LUMVOZA-920190 format. One line per field, with one value per residue (C-alpha): residue in one letter; x, y, z. Coordinates in steps of 0.2 Angstrom, whole numbers. Example, Ala and Ser with C-alpha at 12.3 -4.5 7.8 and 13.67 -1.06 7.14 Angstrom:
vokol (a  s)
xx (62  68)
yy (-22  -5)
zz (39  36)
***
This chain:
vokol (x  x  x  x  x  x  x  x  x  x  x  x  x  x  x  x  x  x  x  x  x  x  x  x  x  x  x  x  x  x  x  x  x  x  x  x  x  x  x  x  x  x  x  x  x  x  x  x  x  x  x  x  x  x  x  x  x  x  x  x  x  x  x  x  x  x  x  x  x  x  x  x  x  x  x  x  x  x  x  x  x  x  x  x  x  x  x  x  x  x  x  x  x  x  x  x  x  x  x  x  x  x  x  x  x  x  x  x  x  x  x  x  x  x  x  x  x  x  x  x  x  x  x  x  x  x  x  x  x  x  x  x  x  x  x  x  x  x  x  x  x  x  x  x  x  x  x  x  x  x  x  x  x  x  x  x  x  x  x  x  x  x  x  x  x  x  x  x  x  x  x  x  x  x  x  x  x  x  x  x  x  x  x  x  x  x  x  x  x  x  x  x  x  x  x  x  x  x  x  x  x  x  x  x  x  x  x  x  x  x  x  x  x  x  x  x  x  x  x  x  x  x  x  x  x  x  x  x  x  x  x  x  x  x  x  x  x  x  x  x  x  x  x  x  x  x  x  x  x  x  x  x  x  x  x  x  x  x  x  x  x  x  x  x  x  x  x  x  x  x  x  x  x  x  x  x  x  x  x  x  x  x  x  x  x  x  x  x  x  x  x  x  x  x  x  x  x  x  x  x  x  x  x  x  x  x  x  x  x  x  x  x  x  x  x  x  x  x  x  x  x  x  x  x)
xx (0  6  0  2  10  3  13  9  26  20  23  9  -8  -24  -43  -47  -56  -44  -58  -74  -81  -80  -88  -105  -100  -103  -88  -79  -70  -51  -47  -33  -17  -10  7  16  12  24  30  43  42  55  69  85  95  95  76  76  89  78  62  71  77  59  53  68  64  45  42  28  30  18  27  18  2  -2  3  15  20  38  42  54  64  65  69  82  90  87  74  59  46  42  24  23  9  3  -5  -23  -31  -46  -51  -58  -53  -60  -42  -32  -27  -21  -32  -47  -52  -48  -29  -19  -10  6  22  34  49  45  55  71  68  64  81  90  83  88  106  107  101  113  100  105  86  72  53  42  23  8  -9  -23  -25  -41  -42  -27  -29  -15  -17  0  10  21  25  31  41  49  53  62  72  77  83  93  101  108  109  112  117  101  88  70  54  38  21  8  -11  -21  -23  -41  -48  -32  -27  -9  -4  5  15  22  28  35  45  54  60  59  68  52  34  23  4  -5  -21  -23  -37  -47  -60  -75  -70  -67  -84  -82  -63  -58  -74  -65  -55  -58  -49  -47  -41  -26  -23  -22  -11  2  0  3  19  27  20  28  45  48  64  55  51  33  26  10  4  -10  -17  -23  -36  -50  -61  -53  -52  -38  -44  -47  -29  -23  -33  -26  -9  -13  -20  -3  7  -3  2  20  21  38  36  21  20  8  5  -8  -21  -21  -36  -31  -46  -63  -70  -60  -64  -63  -50  -59  -46  -27  -18  -5  14  12  -2  9  23  10  4  23  26  11  17  35  27  17  33  35  54  52  40  38  25  23  12  22  26  22  25  41  47  65  63  82  87  72  77  94  87  74  88  98  83  80  98  98  82  89  105  95  85  101)
yy (0  18  34  52  64  81  95  113  121  139  147  156  154  163  161  164  149  142  135  145  140  122  124  119  104  86  77  65  53  52  34  24  26  11  4  12  29  33  49  52  66  79  79  83  98  105  105  116  128  129  132  146  154  155  163  175  181  181  170  158  140  129  115  121  129  114  101  93  75  77  93  83  76  92  104  93  95  114  113  124  129  148  154  172  185  179  163  167  161  169  151  137  121  105  97  111  115  133  146  154  172  190  192  206  219  214  215  226  219  201  199  204  193  178  182  183  166  158  165  159  142  141  134  129  127  136  134  149  147  158  158  163  182  185  202  209  217  206  191  195  193  208  202  185  195  205  190  182  198  199  181  183  199  190  172  172  154  148  141  147  137  145  137  150  152  151  170  168  184  193  200  201  194  179  189  199  183  175  191  188  172  158  142  132  137  126  126  111  105  95  83  78  89  80  83  101  107  98  98  114  124  141  136  131  116  124  140  130  121  138  145  131  132  151  150  140  151  166  158  140  140  140  122  119  108  102  90  79  72  54  45  58  47  49  35  28  34  51  52  47  61  74  68  70  87  92  85  95  110  104  102  95  88  79  75  63  59  53  65  65  72  87  87  80  95  92  80  62  50  39  26  24  21  8  10  -2  9  25  16  11  29  35  23  29  47  43  34  50  60  70  74  71  61  59  47  39  40  54  64  82  97  103  86  83  98  102  84  83  100  93  78  88  99  84  76  91  92  74  76  91  81  66  78  85)
zz (0  -4  2  -5  6  5  15  17  12  15  32  40  34  29  33  14  7  -6  -18  -15  -31  -26  -9  -14  -24  -17  -10  -22  -10  -14  -20  -13  -23  -32  -27  -42  -36  -22  -14  -1  11  7  19  9  15  -2  -2  13  5  -11  0  10  -6  -13  3  4  -14  -10  -25  -28  -35  -44  -35  -19  -26  -36  -23  -35  -29  -36  -25  -14  -28  -38  -25  -18  -35  -35  -48  -44  -56  -52  -54  -58  -56  -39  -32  -36  -53  -62  -68  -58  -67  -59  -57  -51  -33  -36  -27  -37  -34  -38  -40  -33  -44  -53  -43  -54  -44  -47  -64  -55  -40  -52  -61  -45  -39  -55  -54  -35  -39  -54  -65  -83  -87  -79  -80  -78  -77  -71  -65  -77  -77  -86  -77  -86  -103  -110  -99  -92  -108  -105  -88  -95  -107  -93  -83  -99  -102  -83  -83  -100  -92  -77  -83  -102  -103  -94  -106  -103  -104  -101  -97  -101  -100  -116  -118  -122  -130  -127  -144  -149  -131  -139  -150  -136  -127  -143  -147  -130  -137  -124  -129  -125  -126  -116  -115  -108  -116  -100  -107  -122  -130  -124  -105  -107  -101  -84  -82  -90  -91  -93  -108  -126  -134  -151  -143  -135  -151  -161  -148  -150  -169  -169  -159  -173  -187  -178  -174  -180  -169  -153  -146  -142  -129  -121  -108  -104  -87  -89  -78  -80  -91  -108  -121  -130  -147  -140  -134  -151  -159  -148  -152  -171  -167  -158  -173  -185  -175  -176  -157  -152  -135  -126  -108  -100  -82  -70  -63  -44  -35  -24  -12  -11  -20  -35  -50  -45  -53  -65  -65  -62  -78  -76  -80  -95  -102  -100  -109  -123  -125  -125  -139  -149  -147  -153  -168  -172  -173  -157  -154  -136  -126  -107  -101  -84  -69  -60  -76  -74  -86  -78  -71  -77  -88  -89  -95  -106  -115  -118  -126  -136  -143  -148  -156  -167  -172  -177  -187  -196  -201  -207  -218  -227)
***
């Protein structure tokens, strides 16, 4: 038997309800995790150093806010995925543990603090994500660009991966981010189109697909990436179709991991996908032509992102040589 360890990594506390929009929903009991999903409580000294650095720089991480099961391993290797523009999201996805509500104003000093933390951690590759900011005219696009520029100025050898919202109804926002030239542009589809109304109600599947396709149109040199959560009720043929859609958009990298229910108010796990099935789906993705594939129960968008990026770049160079 295995258990999932959930730890509040933040100091202090707040009386604000984390998910007010879910309070009225009936409880979905959290199913017992299978033996292949195991998480160790973080206790490595470097984990605590990383945590202290995040606190000292007043930074938010998706590792904490989304209750990522890999936080102990990643932070012990000084890998932290920083979440900019606050910890309150304007969306209310049924799978997500990030708080929902009205966000605070943007912090003008955040880009420099992020860059400082990247330099102190000595990161060769960094992942920057954000909450959805539907309250902002550009969805936070300019803030993303400022963060990228600040990291480039202090750590020019660090490669930058961004995981963005969909910029729904934010005209020209994507162009601002692409112009800043991140090395990897990631936007997660999360699930199959059929499940969007219940799992990702504030988003639109084809908007997300257009976003990924448009990145390649604007700058073909930028790697594109997207991720899926499995175990929400999707079918094999639906996953195959999503993979085909991503390849039509020339997306380079796909990640697939098991959905884990954060609380009883979140969407229930329909089933736990076996490691063998994840391997099968990974093989399917490779056959369809993705340059890089990560598919396992504990795979997350930024899990092992540094080594994955090195392999992604190597795979592109190999394919270019073969095309000569």
